[in-house]
N, C-alpha and C positions, 0 to 999 in steps of 0.2 A: 556496539555500545547499542545500537538500535533495538539487533536481535533482544537483548537482553531487557529493553525499556518494553518490549511487545511481551515479551514472556511474564514480566510484573502485572503488564496489564490485563493480561488471560487470568493469570491468577486472584485479579481483585474481583474481576468479574464473577471468575465461577464462584468466589467465596460470597459473594454478595446473592447469585441466583440460587445457591444453595441454602443461606440464609433465609431468603425470601419463600421459595419451596416449603421448607420445614414449618415455618408461619403461615403458610396459606392450609398446609396438611392440617394444623392445629384449628381452623375456622370451620364450625360448624355448617354443614354443605347443606344448602336445598335443593329440591330436586328442580325438572328443566321447568317445572309452571309455577315457582315460587312457594310451593306448598311444602309443607312440614313433613319430613320422612316418618310413616307409619312405624311406632314401636314395633319390637320384634318381642313379639310373643310366644311363650311357650305354653302350649295347651295345657292343662291337669292332665295327670294321666287317666282321672278319675273318667274321661270324656272315653276313653276306649270301651269300658265296662258296660255291663247291666246295671239296671238299677240295683238289681239284687247283690248284684258280686260287690257294688258298692259298700256293701253292708260287712261283706267279709273283709275289706281294706280298711272300715272302721275301729273293727276289733283292736285293744291294746292290752298287755298284757295286767296291765295295773288295773282294767276295769274289772278283772277275777280279783286280782291279790289283793286288793284293798276292803273290799268286801267280806272276804276269806278270811283276812288277818281279824278284821274287827269284830266279825262274828263269833271267832274264836275266843277273844278275849274275853267277853261276856262269859267265859265257862261254862258251867254245864248249862245246859236247857231244859231240861226235865221239866213238864209243864206245872207238874204240883210244888215245883220250890218256889221259894219269893223272887227271886231275882234274875237267873241268868234269861231264862227265856220272853221276861217283859223287857229288858234292858236291851236284846236281839233284836226284838220286834220294833223297839221304838229307834235302835238305828236304822234301820229298813224304811222305817216310817221317814226319818230325814232323810235319809238319800234320795228314796222316789221325790220327796219333795223338792229337793235342790235339783231333780233332772226337769221338772216341773208337770211332774206325772200327778195325779189324784191318788194318793196312798190312807186307807182307813182300816181300821179293824172292821173284822167280818163275822156272825155270827156269836154266840152265846160262847164261845173259845179260844175266842181273840185271834183267829188268824188274821196275816195281812192280806188284804186285797187293793189292787195297784191296777187303775185304768188307765189307759191312754185312746182318747179317743177317736175315731176315724171320722174321715168326711164324706163318708158316703149313706147314701138314705137307707139302707137297709140295716139289717141286727146281726150281720155276721161277724163271729170275733175268733181270733187266734188264740190259744192261752198257753201259757206256760208256768209251771208251779215244781214247789220242791218241799219237802215240810223241815220245818225251822228247829222242832222239837229234838230231844235226843231221850236217850235212856236216862235212867237213875245215874249212870255212873260214866265218867270219863266227859270229854271234850266234844265228842263226836264230828269229829276231823272228817271222816268219808260218809259218816252218817250222821247231819247231813250237812256240812258247812259246804263242802263242796259243792254239792247239786244248788243250794240258795245262790251260793257265788255265781253259777252258772248261770240262774235266772236274772241275776242283778246286772250282769255284762250283760246280757239279751236287751236289758231296761236301758244300759246306758248306749248301746248301739241303735235301736228303734229310735229312743226319743228325739234322735236327730232327725229322723223322718216325719212326714206326713201322711200319711196313709187311708186308702179307703174303706179299708174294714177295722173295726177296734182289739184293741191289743188288752190281752190282761195278763197281768204277773201276779201269782199266788206263793203265799209261805205259809203253809198247813201246820196246824198244830195236831196233837194228840194223834200224833202216828205213831211213837214210840210208846204210847199208853194200851197196855193190853188188859182185854175184857177178861182172863184167865189166866190161873195161874201156869199152864204151860207154854204161855206168852204164844199161842199159835193166832190168836183172835185181835186183831189189831181195832181201837175203836174208830181210829180215821174221823172223828167229830169233823175236824178241820175243813178237809176236801168234801165231807157229804155237806157241811152249811155252806161253802159258796158256792157247790153243782146247784144247791138249792135256790140260791139267790141267784146265780145266773140263771136257772129255770122261770123263777119269778118276774127276772126283767125280760126274759123273752129273749135272751142272746141265744142267736142261732152260731153254736159252737163248731165251727169246721175245721178245726184241728186243737188238739191238747198235746202237748210235749211234756211229759214227767222224769224228771231227773233226780235220781236214788244212788248214792254209793258210786260214783264216778270214778273216783283217786285211782284205786287198788291196780297194782300191775305185776306180772310175774315175769320176769323175762326170759323161762322156760317152757310158757305156755304161749298158744296160738297168738301169733303179733295179731292177726287179722280179726280177733276176736278180744283184742284188748277192751272194747266196747260194744256193747249189743243193743240192738234197737228191738223190743219186745213188741211185736202185734198179732191182732187177734187170727185164730187160726182158717186159714183159707178153706178148710174142709166145712166150716161153717159161716165163714161170710167172705163176701164179694172182696176181690183185690181193692175196689178204690175203699172199702171201709177204712181200714188202718194199714192196707200192707204199703199203701201206695205214700201215706204220709214217712215209714220206714224209708222206703226208698230214696224220696226225694232229699229224705234228709241224709241218707247215707252217700248220694249222689255231691251233694253240697261239699262233704265233707273228706271226699277226693281231691279239694283243691289245695289241700295241705301239703298233700303228695305223698301223704302216707297212707296205706292200707291195712288200718287199725280198726276198722268198724266193720260190723255186720248186722244183717236183719237174722228174727229168728223168730219160730210160734210160740207163746206162750201164752198161759191164763191163769197161772196157778202161782204168780208173785203175785205177793199179798202186799200192796204199797197204794199210792193215792189214783193211781189212772184208773183203781176198780169202779172209785165211786163215777168216773166218768163215764166207765161202760158200762156200767147201773144205769144212768140217766139217759143212754143210747147216743150218747157222743160220741165220735172219732177220738181214740185217743193211742197213744204207746208211750211206752217207759225205755228209759234208756238206763242202762246200768255198765259196770265194769263186765266181763265176760270173764276175766281171769278169775278164780273161786281160791282165797287164801286158806292155808293148813290149818285146820282148827287145833291142831299140835303145837303149832307155832305163829300166832295171828300176829299182823302187821302192830305196831303200837301206836296206841292215840293220839299220836303228834303231829302236829303240822309240818317237822322237821324230818318226818318218819320216810327213809328211804324207798320204803314200800307204794308210796304215795305219788303221783305223778299228774303235777296240777297241767303240766302242756297239755295233755290229752282232754281235759276239762274246759282249758281256753278253745282247743279246736273246735271244742265241740257248742262251746256260746258261738261261735263265727260262723258256724255253718246251721246253726237253729234260726239265729237272726237271719241270715241269708233267705234260707226256707220261708221264712215268714215275708219276707219281702217279694219274693217269688209268689207263693200261693195270692197274697193280697192283689197283685196284678193281673191274675187272670179274669179275661172277662172283659164287658165293656163295648162291646164290638169287635174286639181285636183279636186275632190269634195269635198265641204265643210266637214271638220273634226272640230268639236267644241270638246275641251277637258274640263271633269269637275273634276279636282285634288284638293284634300281638305281633311282633317280629320273632322270627325263629333260626336261631344259628345254625350254619351249615351244619347237616348232617344229624339233627336234631329231631327228636319229636315231642308232642304234645298233646294231652288229651283232655276231654272237657263232656263231664257227664250232666246226664238229665234223666226223667222217668217219665213215662210215655201212660197217660190215662184214656187213648183209645188206640186201636189198633188201624195204623194209617200209614200209607207210603211220604214219607217227610221229603219237604223241599228243601234247598241247598241251593243257595247264589253264594258265590266266591269273587272278590277282587283282589287282585297283586297288583302292590304299588311298585314292584319293578321287575324285568325280567328275569324270566325262570319259571319252573314250575313246582307244584307242592303235589303231595301224595296225599289221597282223603279216602279214608275207611270210617264206616259205620258198623257197630253190631249192637246186637240184643244180648241178654244175658246167655242164650244158645246157638244163634246164629249170627254169619254175616250176612247185613242187610243189603250194602253198600262195598262191594268189592272194592280193592283197592284202586283209587281212579284220578289220572292226572289232573290237574285243573292249572292254568295259565292265563295270561291276557289281562285285560280289562275287566272283564264280564263271563263267569262260566255259572251256567243255571242247572242243574243235576235235581234228579231224585232217588230216593233209593230203590234199588230192584226189589226189594220186596218189603213186605207191611214191618214194622216195627213192632207190633205184638205188644202187651201191656208189662211196663215194668224200667228195670234201668236201661240207658240207650250208650255206647260209648263212642264218641269221636275220637278217631284217632289222625292227626298231622304231622305229617312226615317230610323234611326236606333234605333232597336227597343232592341238593345245588352245593357248589363249594363258597358260595356267600351269602349271608344272611338275607332272608326273605319276609317282607311286610306283606300282611294281606288283612282282610276282614271278610268272614265268612259268618253266613246268616242261615240259621236252622229257622225252619218255619213250619208249624203243626197245630193241631186245634186239641183244646184241653177240656176235658169233664170230670173234674174234682171231684163231684159224688158221683159218678158213674149211674146218673138218672136218663143217660140218652141224649140229654141237650147239650151241645157244646157249649163252657163257660162265657165264649164270646155271645150267644144269647140271653144265656141265663142272668147273667148277672151284669146290671149298668150302673154308675153312678153320674151325678152329676159333678159339673168342675168346682174345684175346691174354691170355698170362699175363707177368706182372700187366696189369691190365687198360691200356686206354691213359686216358693222362691227359695232354692236350696242354698244358696250364701247367704242369704237375707241382707242383701246388697239395695232392697229396693226396689229391682228391677224383677218382676216374674220370669218364672223360668222361659215360658213362651215367649217373651220379648228379648230374653238373653239369645237365643235361637237368631230371631230377627237379625238384629243388632251386630251380631258377631262377636259378642262378650261370652265369656265362659262362665258357664253355670255353676261352677263347683269354685270360683275364685272371685272374691267380692271385687277389687279392687285390677281389674282384668289389664290395666296399663302399668298397674306398679306405682302411679302418682301420688300413691295416700288419699286419693276420693275417692269412694265407693262410684260403682257403675252409674246406679240408680240416681244419684244424685246428680252426675255427669250426665246423664241423660235430660231431665227434668229440666235442667240450669243450661242447655243448650252448648256444652263439654263434648268434647269426642272420647270416649272410655278407649279408643284403642291407639289415643297420641298421649303421652308424657305432658302435660300444660298445665302442672301448677303454679307456674312460677308466672304463667303469661296474665294478662289484664285481659280477659275478651270486653267486660264494658269500659275499660279506658277511665276506670275512676281513682288510679293511684294504687288500691288493692291489689295483690296477688290472685288468683283464682284458689288457691287452697287457702290462702288466708279467709278470704268470705266465705268460703263453706266451712271452716271452722267457727265463725263466728255467726254464722246462721245466716249472712247476706244472701243475695242473688249476684253471681259473678255474670249475667248476662241482663243486668239492671243495674245502670249506675246511681239509681236513688231506688232501694228495696221498700221505704217506705212511702215511697212517693210523697214527698215534704218539700219538691224545688232543691233539697239541697242534695248533693253529691255525697255517697256512702263514702269517698275517702276524706271529703272533708269534715263530716261529723267523726271518724275515727278519731284524727288529726286530733281536731278540738272537742271530743269526749261528750259531745252529744249523743244520743241513742239513735243509730241510722236504722231500725227496726220499729221505731216509732213515730209519726208523725210530731214532731214538735216545732214545727216551723213558727208560729205563734207564741210560743213560750219565751220569757225573759228572764235567763235563769239569773243570772248577774245583777239584776234589776238596775240597769242602766240607760232605759225607754228605749232599747232596741232589742228586738226579737232577735230568735235566731237566724230567722230567714235575714231579716235586714243586713245583720251581723255577717252572715254569709255575703251580702251585696256587697257590702263595704270593707270586706276585707279584716273583718276587725273579731278579738276574742271572744264566744258567746257565753264564756266562764267567768271573767274578768272585766269589772268596770273600767277600769285603763289597762288594757293591753298592753303599750309599751312602756308603762311605769311614768311617765313622762310629763305628769302632772295635770293632763287634759282627759276627761272623761271620754267614751270611746263616743257616748251622742256628739260631746263637744265637737270634738275631731268629726265626725261625722256632718258637722253642721259647718266647719271649716271649713270642709275638702282637706285633711290633711291625713297624714296616713295612720290609722290607729294602732299598729302593730310598729310602726318606727317612730322612738322619740323625736326622729331629725328628718322631718320628713322630705326639707328640699336639701338634704346632704351639705351643708354649711357650716356643722361644726356647732352650732348653736341649738339647743332642745326647742321644742317647738312652744312649748309653756315659759320659758324665757323671752322668745322670740313675742310672745303675746304681750308681755310682761314690755318689754322695751319698744313695745310699739311698733313693732317689725314685723314684715310678712313669711310668716313659716312655710310659703308654697314659692319664696323666691329667695334663692340662696345668696343673691347681691343685693338688699335692699334698695341702697344707694346708687347702685349702676358705676362703682367706680373702681372695678375688675377686681374688685377684694373680695374673698367670701364675708358674709357677715360674722362666722365664726374667728376670722382671722385680721378682722377689720376694727381695729381701736374707737372707731365712730363708725359703727355700719350704719347712721342716719345721715350722715355728711358725706358727700362724694368727694373724696380726697383728692382726685384728679382735680374738681372743679375748684378746690381751693387752689392747689398749686398753679393752677393757670392764672385764676385771680392774681395770686401775690406775685406771680410772674409778670402780670400785667400793670404792676402799681408804676414799679420804675421806669416803664415804658412810656406810660402814659404820663409821670411826673418829668421825666426827660424830654418829652414830646413838644409841653407845653412851656418849658422852659427853652425847648429851639425857638418853637413858632415866637414866643416872645422877643426872642433876640433879634432873628431876622423881622421883626416887627418895625 
């Protein structure tokens, strides 16, 4: 029997312990110092990228497909017809305006010119363009709605940046208008007028990319030439003149993982880049390298199986990436290319760039886990760094040979049986224009004003680095309060503190933020009335209204706060006494029965009672329950009880007397 009792006791104790432990585990824990645990934060993957590589990630298919469809929806866009070109141009103007860009007609022939100002102090600019007009027949799907959609997609990406150089987006007219019956000489009035405008404004065009007939693809033709970047002949011009612009675009196009684009020498293609060449501006033309069969041309239809919009979308992403890369060259800094990634076991990856100075490249590498990676670098013809193992926390290398001019490929190979995480930096000098002066020395620009703030959270990029917040995430800790306002108001942008009350005014931090109040100041408007009270009683916590008497009861808002009355009601507790009268009497203006005796204050006043004394006659019966609260019932009972005693005593004394 005793054994059974012992077992029962143990079972009860175990059950209670289990329940208690489960309860304790559900209670939010504090660290050993009693401080809040830091919110788990996953950095945005853009932090692993170079600024220019972010542009590639920002590209979305709809940024191409939407303008592509809308331009085609306007029908034929021949410049001498009444509607199509004008409607397409108006659509472009509206779309660019929606991106916050300055768009307008340019020249006598109504080309569209869009300007994105840079914050630098020089006149450098990167220009993108395509002709908007068509021939007299057809929709001009490939000639040239595709090119215009590429320019529009580039604008959608780059408008999210603030760059030190200006960016121009051009939509030319009169490309498809010929000056001769043989249709050999294009008018190209639009591009000529825009070039004249840029020259008159003193714009220093450092790169022009023209996009023309990009969509045609024939699976039987060379895949490596689906797209071609035409540059000036190297026999007549230097590498830096235009070949470099072609190489760097092709390098970034490799980010797609597809080998579908090549460079080529060309000077006979009659399209709008010629106007830039004639003005001495560095320019290249990008077009499809696949040639249609003249006997069986593709249908001029948006859904033609011969047209490939994917290659145009990839091109737009690469062009935007190129623009950011070119804009970053200079300002006292050598080029620093970061390659940060994770590489699965027995996999390799490649990164491409283009060199403008023949030099030995410096490489540094950090591996986050044990193991090794093999690194190889080659230019167009030679291996300049043979396969080299890198390991440990830090490795510093230099290529065995000079890079030469042109494209360079960095290949990283993981021969380990596990995923390897790494960060590799390639550092080299750049001389974009080939004048012998490194860009780091030639180009300088002031800090942007206002400072750069990528995520528009009110906290500049440089301050985000100091605070440990994420440049690419407006609300790093995910508490629905942006980093900038959190820092400004003394909150922690790395801790979920939205439901806390830093200033103890009765309002949560996030509620104060949304109302425009200061969560670190319990009296935002400095009117001596706490924000929580003002919100509760519907006065304005953002305006000093302490001397206002909104309800005309002879009490200012501040006096109402001091006395606990309602600032918007003459009689806050509806007991028949105004708040001012209650303040004079000392009663509670928000309680119609201040002494809680069951009688309203006004009735007690009318009955001659004291609204602050629950038992006016001190007979141990609250006034509300007392049939005659002004007469002490106990005293009456005592007095009545004493009458017979008194009478009896008198009679008794008389008899014995």
